[in-house]
Each structure stands twice: as C-alpha cells, then as structure tokens.
C-alpha positions, 0 to 999 in steps of 0.5 A: 634171674640173670641180667641180660648181656648188652651188646655192640655191633660192627660190620666189616668188608675189604674197605673198612669197618663200621662200629655201631658205637664209639671205640674210644679216643685211642682206638683210631691210633691203635688201628693205624698201628695195626694196619701199618699206616693203610688207614685212610684219615679222612673217615678213620674215627672212633666209629668208622675205619676207612682202610686202603682195600688194595692193601689190606687183606680181609684176613687182617681185618678179621685178625684185628676184630678177633684181637679186640674181642669181636665175635663173627656172627655172620657173613652176607652172601651177595647176590650180584657180582658187584656186591661185596661180602660183608662180615657181621660182629658183636661183643659184650657192650662196654669193652671199647678198651679190650686188647688195648695193649695188644 
C-alpha cells in the first residue's frame, strides 16, 4: 500500500492570492520581488497576498504560482458580470520553500 499525498491549496484572482496554510517567513519578500513592489503590505503575509489589481496581470499571478510548484486544478465560472474569475491550485504539502531561489 502506498502513502496518500497530503495537499495544500490556494486560490487566486486579479486582486490577490489566498493560501490555506502558511508559506514561510520569506515568502512575502519573494512575492514582493516577483511583483515589482505591487504587493499591498497591509494584508501581504505568509497566507494572503494582496496585489494591486490595476498593475498586476493574471498571467503574472499564474506564472508566479507555477514557479513555486502550484498546479492549476480549476477555474470558477462566475454567473454574474460583477463576479471575478477565481483560479484554484494545489501542490504537495510541505513544499513551502519550493523555488526559494527562483
């Protein structure tokens, strides 16, 4: 019998990324460097990144997540024009420092 993989999960949209577990102490710093200072500090901690949605493209968010080992598992389909598209991710649990040198 093989061991089951434990997963951690995240969601992203044009204004931020929510992680469902801590991403480590240096994570916000790496994210700030990636997004060229377009990280809003008031909620940018190890489990929640708030981004300047007018200056950060969804493509840069998707690239960021892929670089740090996140697998895209789904995309929400908003039912109203005022809703935002949400992207859902997972990766094996315990890889919070994956891509630290990236």
